C-alpha positions as CSV (number, residue, x, y, z in Angstrom):
1,M,75.1,101.5,121.2
2,S,76.8,104.6,122.2
3,W,79.9,105.8,120.3
4,L,81.0,108.3,123.0
5,F,83.9,107.1,124.9
6,D,86.7,108.7,126.9
7,P,90.0,109.2,124.7
8,R,91.9,108.3,127.6
9,H,90.8,104.8,127.1
10,L,92.1,104.7,123.7
11,V,95.5,105.7,125.1
12,T,95.2,102.7,127.6
13,L,94.2,100.5,124.7
14,E,97.3,101.6,122.8
15,A,99.7,100.9,125.7
16,V,98.0,97.4,126.3
17,V,98.5,96.4,122.6
18,R,102.0,97.8,122.2
19,L,103.3,96.4,125.5
20,G,101.5,93.0,125.1
21,S,100.4,93.1,128.8
22,F,97.8,94.7,131.0
23,A,100.4,94.7,134.0
24,A,102.9,96.4,131.9
25,A,100.5,99.0,130.4
26,A,99.3,99.7,134.0
27,D,103.3,100.3,135.1
28,E,103.5,102.6,132.2
29,L,100.4,104.7,132.7
30,G,100.5,104.8,136.5
31,Y,97.4,102.8,137.0
32,T,96.4,99.6,138.8
33,Q,96.1,96.6,136.6
34,S,92.4,96.5,137.8
35,A,92.0,100.0,136.5
36,V,93.3,99.2,133.1
37,S,91.0,96.1,132.7
38,Q,88.0,98.2,133.6
39,Q,89.0,101.0,131.2
40,I,89.3,98.2,128.4
41,A,86.0,96.6,129.5
42,E,84.3,100.0,129.4
43,L,85.4,100.9,125.9
44,E,84.2,97.5,124.7
45,R,81.0,98.1,126.3
46,R,80.7,101.6,124.7
47,V,81.8,100.2,121.2
48,G,79.9,96.9,121.6
49,A,82.6,94.7,120.5
50,R,85.7,93.1,121.8
51,V,88.8,95.2,121.2
52,V,91.6,93.1,122.6
53,V,92.2,89.4,122.6
54,R,93.6,88.6,125.8
55,R,96.0,85.5,125.3
56,P,98.2,86.6,123.8
57,V,97.3,90.2,123.9
58,R,96.5,91.7,120.7
59,A,93.9,94.1,119.0
60,T,91.0,92.6,117.3
61,E,89.6,94.3,114.2
62,A,87.6,96.7,116.3
63,G,90.3,97.5,118.2
64,Q,92.6,98.3,115.6
65,V,90.0,100.9,114.1
66,L,90.3,102.7,117.6
67,L,94.1,102.2,117.6
68,D,94.3,104.2,114.2
69,T,91.9,106.8,115.7
70,E,94.2,107.1,118.7
71,A,97.3,107.4,116.4
72,A,95.6,110.2,114.5
73,I,94.5,112.1,117.7
74,S,98.1,111.8,119.2
75,V,99.5,113.3,116.1
76,S,97.3,116.2,115.8
77,M,97.9,116.9,119.5
78,T,101.6,116.6,119.2
79,R,101.7,118.8,116.1
80,A,99.5,121.2,117.9
81,A,101.8,121.2,120.8
82,A,105.0,121.7,118.5
83,E,103.3,124.7,116.7
84,L,102.3,126.3,120.0
85,D,105.9,125.9,121.4
86,A,107.0,127.4,118.1
87,L,105.0,130.5,119.0
88,A,107.3,131.1,122.0
89,D,111.0,132.6,121.7
90,G,112.8,129.4,122.5
91,T,114.9,130.6,125.1
92,G,113.4,128.2,127.7
93,G,111.4,124.9,128.2
94,E,112.9,121.6,127.1
95,V,114.4,120.1,124.0
96,R,114.3,116.3,123.8
97,L,116.5,114.7,121.1
98,G,116.5,111.0,120.1
99,A,119.5,109.4,118.3
100,F,121.0,106.1,117.4
101,I,124.2,105.1,119.3
102,S,126.9,106.1,116.9
103,A,125.3,109.5,116.1
104,A,124.7,110.0,119.9
105,A,128.3,109.4,120.6
106,S,129.7,111.4,117.6
107,I,127.9,114.5,116.1
108,V,125.3,114.9,119.1
109,P,127.4,116.1,122.0
110,P,129.1,119.0,120.3
111,A,125.8,120.2,118.9
112,L,124.2,119.9,122.3
113,A,126.9,121.9,123.7
114,R,126.4,124.7,121.3
115,L,122.7,124.8,121.9
116,R,123.4,124.9,125.5
117,A,125.6,127.9,125.1
118,T,123.1,129.7,122.9
119,Y,120.0,128.9,125.3
120,P,121.3,128.2,128.8
121,A,118.0,128.1,130.2
122,L,117.0,124.9,128.1
123,Q,116.4,121.7,129.7
124,L,118.0,119.1,127.4
125,T,117.2,115.5,127.0
126,L,119.0,113.1,124.8
127,R,117.5,109.5,124.4
128,E,119.5,106.7,122.8
129,L,117.1,104.9,120.6
130,E,117.0,101.9,118.0
131,Q,116.0,103.0,114.8
132,R,112.7,101.3,114.7
133,E,111.5,103.1,117.8
134,T,112.0,106.7,116.3
135,H,109.0,107.4,114.2
136,A,106.5,106.3,116.8
137,L,108.2,108.4,119.5
138,L,107.9,111.6,117.4
139,F,104.4,110.8,116.7
140,R,103.7,110.3,120.3
141,G,105.4,113.6,121.3
142,E,108.0,111.9,123.5
143,I,110.9,113.4,121.7
144,D,111.0,116.6,119.6
145,L,113.9,116.0,117.0
146,A,115.6,112.5,116.1
147,V,118.8,111.6,114.1
148,T,117.7,108.8,111.8
149,F,119.5,106.8,109.2
150,D,119.1,104.5,106.2
151,Y,121.2,103.0,103.7
152,E,122.0,104.3,100.2
153,H,121.3,101.0,98.7
154,A,117.9,100.5,100.7
155,P,116.4,103.9,101.6
156,G,113.6,103.8,104.1
157,P,110.2,105.3,103.5
158,V,109.3,108.5,105.7
159,P,106.0,108.4,107.2
160,A,103.4,111.0,106.3
161,G,103.4,113.7,108.7
162,L,107.3,113.8,109.3
163,L,110.0,115.9,107.7
164,Q,113.5,114.3,107.1
165,E,116.4,116.4,106.1
166,H,119.8,115.0,105.0
167,L,122.8,115.5,107.3
168,V,125.9,113.6,106.2
169,D,126.9,110.3,104.4
170,D,128.5,107.8,106.8
171,P,130.6,105.2,104.6
172,I,130.8,101.7,106.2
173,M,134.4,100.8,106.7
174,V,136.4,97.4,107.1
175,V,138.0,97.4,110.5
176,L,141.0,95.0,111.0
177,P,143.4,94.1,113.8
178,A,146.6,96.0,113.5
179,G,148.7,93.2,112.8
180,H,146.4,91.6,109.8
181,P,147.9,90.8,106.6
182,L,145.5,93.1,104.9
183,A,146.3,96.0,107.1
184,G,148.5,97.7,104.4
185,S,145.9,97.4,101.7
186,A,144.3,100.8,100.3
187,S,140.9,99.0,100.5
188,V,139.4,95.4,101.2
189,T,136.6,93.6,99.3
190,P,134.5,91.1,100.6
191,N,136.2,88.2,98.8
192,D,139.7,89.3,100.3
193,L,138.7,87.2,103.3
194,P,136.9,84.1,104.1
195,S,133.4,84.3,105.5
196,D,134.5,83.1,108.9
197,A,136.8,85.8,109.3
198,W,134.0,88.4,109.6
199,I,132.6,89.2,112.9
200,N,128.8,89.9,111.8
201,T,127.4,93.4,112.9
202,A,124.3,95.3,112.4
203,V,125.3,96.7,109.2
204,D,122.5,96.3,106.6
205,F,123.7,94.8,103.4
206,R,120.5,93.2,102.2
207,D,119.9,93.5,98.4
208,L,123.6,94.1,97.5
209,A,124.8,91.8,94.8
210,A,128.2,90.9,96.7
211,S,127.6,90.1,100.7
212,P,130.3,91.0,102.7
213,L,129.9,87.5,104.5
214,G,129.9,85.6,101.1
215,G,133.7,85.0,100.7
216,V,135.3,81.6,100.6
217,R,134.7,79.5,103.6
218,G,137.7,79.2,105.9
219,S,138.4,77.2,109.1
220,G,134.9,77.5,110.6
221,Q,135.9,79.5,113.6
222,R,133.9,82.7,112.9
223,L,132.7,84.6,116.0
224,D,129.0,85.1,115.8
225,F,128.2,88.4,117.8
226,D,124.6,88.6,118.7
227,G,124.2,92.4,119.6
228,M,123.4,95.9,118.2
229,D,126.2,98.0,119.8
230,F,128.9,98.3,117.3
231,R,131.3,99.5,119.9
232,T,131.3,95.9,121.2
233,A,132.3,94.7,117.7
234,L,135.1,97.2,117.5
235,N,136.4,95.8,120.9
236,L,136.1,92.2,119.5
237,V,138.3,93.3,116.4
238,A,141.0,95.1,118.8
239,A,141.1,91.9,120.6
240,G,142.2,90.0,117.3
241,L,139.0,87.8,117.2
242,G,138.1,88.7,113.5
243,V,137.4,91.8,111.1
244,A,134.1,93.6,111.0
245,L,132.0,96.2,109.0
246,L,131.6,99.3,111.1
247,P,130.3,103.0,110.3
248,R,133.1,105.6,110.0
249,L,131.3,107.9,112.7
250,L,132.3,105.2,115.3
251,L,135.7,105.1,114.4
252,L,136.6,108.6,114.9
253,D,138.7,107.7,117.7
254,A,139.4,104.1,117.1
255,P,142.1,102.4,119.2
256,A,145.5,102.1,117.9
257,S,145.1,98.2,117.8
258,V,142.8,98.3,114.8
259,V,143.2,99.4,111.1
260,V,140.4,101.0,109.1
261,R,140.2,100.5,105.5
262,P,137.4,101.4,102.9
263,L,135.2,98.8,101.8
264,R,134.7,98.3,98.0
265,Q,132.7,96.0,95.6
266,P,130.2,97.0,97.2
267,A,130.7,100.2,99.0
268,I,128.1,100.6,101.7
269,V,127.0,104.1,102.7
270,R,124.6,105.0,105.6
271,R,122.7,108.3,105.1
272,L,122.1,110.5,108.3
273,Y,119.1,112.6,108.7
274,T,117.3,114.9,111.2
275,C,113.8,113.9,111.4
276,R,110.7,115.8,113.2
277,L,107.0,116.6,112.9
278,D,106.1,118.5,109.7
279,T,104.6,121.4,111.3
280,R,104.0,125.1,110.0
281,G,106.0,126.5,113.1
282,V,109.1,125.2,114.6
283,S,110.6,126.8,117.9
284,A,113.8,128.6,117.5
285,S,115.6,126.2,119.7
286,I,114.9,123.1,117.5
287,R,115.6,125.1,114.4
288,R,119.0,126.2,116.1
289,L,119.7,122.4,116.9
290,E,119.1,121.2,113.5
291,T,121.7,123.8,112.2
292,Y,124.2,122.9,114.9
293,L,123.6,119.1,114.1
294,R,124.5,120.0,110.4
295,E,127.6,121.8,111.3
296,T,129.1,119.1,113.7
297,A,128.1,116.3,110.9
298,A,130.1,118.3,108.4
299,E,132.9,118.9,110.5
300,V,133.5,115.2,111.5
């Protein structure tokens, strides 16, 4: 058997497995579906083994070996590109920033405005991301810098090859309708309210001794919100449909129809970071953006 194969076929394999579809991979890569099938077939011929199970689409053991190889190549190429960019003066080109929704709506805009004022020729791109997407996009070189988060009570691991630096702590707050009986309280504990008063949100309170939804049951009329956007939950509270746990960053311009109070017993804190490839060289524009993000995080 010949182990010489086209690295582009590994890219095709990665897209097929990640998207779970030959057709979706073809759309993303700009190929026909037939071309994708031919590339996978050629890869399997070269390797001498199946690399993909077709229904449902998933990698075989041999395919996973090749995916690991593709990931290593991708990281090396992305790191090389970042270090070559760092050799330039940083006054031109593109900066691609990824951020989760509440960061993108709060600390990111003023930081990007300062970067634009410093480097007017830069092309700026902002992508709103779900947290689980971020590390893979950095490794694939699709973004240059990201704003990420984890929780103080459940810190997340940082993959090897990435550099994470703390930006700011973002406490989780209790948000109540303005006319709520607890609106005058200095703070709120989970047990101050029955569990069916809470609108469930994406706040992670796993591994905490006291669950914010673990209070005494009430009338059974709890609103179950199935979504990731904290702004929707804020509007539900403003409409008087319940109370919710929301990050303070989202509440900088909260409507007058809600009241924001600290959560205690337990307190929950999100920790925000910048995250990028850990390279020897970093472009001036990326370093400047990191500085501006730290400044705006401190200001808000």
